[in-house]
Structure formats: structure tokens, C-alpha cells
VEXTIMI-676598 format. One record per residue (C-alpha): y, z, x. Coordinates in steps of 0.25 Angstrom, whole numbers, always signed. Last residue first. Example, Ala and Ser with C-alpha at 12.3 -4.5 7.8 and 13.67 -1.06 7.14 Angstrom:
2
+-------+-------+-------+
:     y :     z :     x :
+-------+-------+-------+
:    -4 :   +29 :   +55 :
:   -18 :   +31 :   +49 :
+-------+-------+-------+
// end
This chain:
94
+-------+-------+-------+
:     y :     z :     x :
+-------+-------+-------+
:   +69 :    -7 :   -17 :
:   +68 :   -18 :   -28 :
:   +65 :   -13 :   -42 :
:   +51 :   -12 :   -47 :
:   +40 :   -23 :   -51 :
:   +29 :   -16 :   -59 :
:   +14 :   -13 :   -58 :
:    +9 :    -3 :   -68 :
:    +6 :   +12 :   -71 :
:   +11 :   +16 :   -57 :
:    +6 :   +29 :   -50 :
:   +15 :   +29 :   -38 :
:    +3 :   +31 :   -28 :
:    +7 :   +33 :   -14 :
:    +6 :   +20 :    -5 :
:    -4 :   +14 :    +5 :
:    +3 :    +3 :   +13 :
:    +4 :   -12 :   +13 :
:   +13 :   -21 :   +21 :
:   +13 :   -36 :   +15 :
:   +16 :   -48 :   +24 :
:   +24 :   -61 :   +24 :
:   +22 :   -64 :   +10 :
:   +29 :   -77 :    +6 :
:   +30 :   -77 :    -9 :
:   +32 :   -89 :   -18 :
:   +17 :   -89 :   -23 :
:   +16 :   -75 :   -26 :
:   +12 :   -64 :   -16 :
:    +2 :   -67 :    -4 :
:    +1 :   -54 :    +3 :
:    +4 :   -47 :   -10 :
:    -9 :   -52 :   -16 :
:   -17 :   -46 :    -5 :
:   -10 :   -33 :    -7 :
:   -12 :   -34 :   -22 :
:   -27 :   -37 :   -20 :
:   -28 :   -25 :   -10 :
:   -21 :   -16 :   -21 :
:   -31 :   -21 :   -31 :
:   -43 :   -17 :   -22 :
:   -37 :    -3 :   -19 :
:   -35 :    +0 :   -34 :
:   -21 :    +2 :   -38 :
:    -7 :    +5 :   -34 :
:    +3 :    -4 :   -29 :
:   +17 :    -3 :   -23 :
:   +23 :   -16 :   -19 :
:   +35 :   -19 :   -11 :
:   +41 :   -33 :    -9 :
:   +49 :   -36 :    +3 :
:   +63 :   -42 :    +5 :
:   +70 :   -30 :   +11 :
:   +76 :   -26 :    -2 :
:   +62 :   -23 :    -8 :
:   +56 :   -30 :   -20 :
:   +47 :   -22 :   -29 :
:   +33 :   -21 :   -33 :
:   +26 :    -9 :   -41 :
:   +14 :    -1 :   -44 :
:    +1 :    -3 :   -52 :
:   -11 :   -12 :   -48 :
:   -20 :   -18 :   -58 :
:   -23 :   -30 :   -50 :
:   -16 :   -39 :   -61 :
:    -5 :   -29 :   -61 :
:    -3 :   -30 :   -46 :
:    -3 :   -46 :   -46 :
:    +7 :   -47 :   -58 :
:   +17 :   -37 :   -52 :
:   +15 :   -43 :   -38 :
:   +19 :   -57 :   -44 :
:   +32 :   -51 :   -50 :
:   +35 :   -45 :   -37 :
:   +33 :   -57 :   -29 :
:   +40 :   -67 :   -38 :
:   +46 :   -75 :   -26 :
:   +60 :   -68 :   -25 :
:   +55 :   -57 :   -15 :
:   +42 :   -59 :    -7 :
:   +46 :   -69 :    +4 :
:   +40 :   -60 :   +15 :
:   +36 :   -45 :   +15 :
:   +27 :   -37 :    +5 :
:   +27 :   -22 :    +6 :
:   +15 :   -16 :    -1 :
:   +13 :    -1 :    -5 :
:    -1 :    +3 :    -9 :
:    -7 :   +13 :   -19 :
:   -22 :   +16 :   -21 :
:   -32 :   +18 :   -32 :
:   -46 :   +23 :   -31 :
:   -42 :   +37 :   -34 :
:   -37 :   +32 :   -48 :
+-------+-------+-------+
// end
């Protein structure tokens, strides 16, 4: 759809080992977003999200909070190229 957008988020803080990726999958699917989430070896979590701009804005807002045990310091967001995913999944660490 022409009205869809893609974003890449990098989440900094205490975001690994606290259920962040699992919670991101649930949040993204609830919002109708496709893409993926993964841990990075530098301790951040990376999210690639594709969907309606309002849904992406809602995910960005959610990412700034995360699940209960996460302590998000900041979220870096940028436009991204479309990867044309059919669902939202957790993928391997990079």
C-alpha cells in the first residue's frame, strides 16, 4: 500500500533478558505491523517495522516504555527500506 511506511528502531537501556523481544512481537502483531525484532551484541534491541504510519507511531511510543522489567534509556528511529514481510517475528541476534 502506498500509505504504508517502514522504520528501523534501536532501543537502548536494560532491554535484553527482560522479555523485550517477546513483548515487541505481541505489540507489533496487535498493531498490524510486519517485520522483525532482534537482540544486537552491543546490548541494544533492533526493530524493523512496516505498516500504517499511525501504527508505527504507536509502536515507537510502546518501544520507549517496553515491558514491565525493561528500563529504556532511549529509542533511535529512522526511515527504512521496505523488506515486505508477511508477519512480525523474532529473528537471530546480530
